[in-house]
C-alpha positions, 0 to 999 in steps of 0.5 A: 500500500502507498503510505498516506501520511503514516497510514498503512495496511498489514496482514496479521495472519495469526489474528485472521485479519488485515489491520489499518495502522497509523504509525503503530496505532491500529485504527481499523481492521477487516476480519476473516475466517480461513474456510474449507478443507484446504483453507481455500476460502476466506470468509470476510465477516467484519470491517471497521475503521475508528470514528476518528478516521471515518470518511477518508476512504480508508475502509476502501484502502483496507479492503482493496489491500486485503482482497488483492492479497487474498486473490494473490494467494489463490484463495476465494473471497466469501463476502459476508461483511456488508462493506466487503459485499458492497465494495465488490459490487462497486468493483466488478473486476473482483466478482470473479474471485468471490464465491457465493455465501452458503449456509456453512459460511454463515454458521462459521461466522456465528461460531466466531461471533458466538 
């Protein structure tokens, strides 16, 4: 990602998320669940940006980075998160990399959010 001031995106695979950071401060994230027998899908289920950074297009920067990284890894995007679903709708070039949300995807999200 191109730095905008000190704002960058990093992958935190141990936490199953991509983080938006300002310097060393986390200001947002998009969370996913690895899914499938071989982990061939990422269920994106939640995206948030701190209110102090809202309205600057940073959620879009975060999601674009996360989806590009997912596609580069050869994984399928499962857009459960309303923001990710809407972002893909506005960027049709990503639709070929998105899978249909199935009941088992929603059940996996329910288990996480429990």
